[in-house]
Phi, psi and omega in degrees: 000318179292324178301316186297316178299313173301314178301315179299315181295324180290310176307315174296316178297318183293320182289323182288322176290326184272351187289324183214061183273073180211136186259152180301151173295155174310140177074350180306314185290331183275329189269330192235341191296336182288345184235332180243130175243173190290318177225150180075152187293149170230226177281338171232183181290156178290163172299323179294308181304318175297322176296321171304307172309315180267006188298124172086358173279131177296330184258016185306308182305308186291322175299317180289326170301311183297317179295313181293324187288320182273337186080172175143192187257325176051036178077008175273148178268051177223182180299171176287139181271129177291150172311131178063021176057244173262042180080035180293143177276169176309310183302315180291322180299314181295321181293317185290325183291322178292318181298316178294308189278322185252300195292325181291318177291334178287318177294333183278349178286000000 
């Protein structure tokens, strides 16, 4: 019985760790972390929720850059995001958009 429990625990830990084994880009926590968490709701949608929303959309990266730059609601039933979040630069915004649209969905496969 002990072996079965330990085996199940190991499998559970492996599955949980491989589900989203990806780190946030540099500066993402300081620029976005007050409102966005990796998973679960905060003031804004989680990184996982955003990745799911834009998954498979050809213009996802471009749309995300535009949305982060101008700010707004974007169909979420949460508050408005300020333009450029917490003062992210154009380079940071491009990196965050790629992370959401490309990197997170590649890691989830």
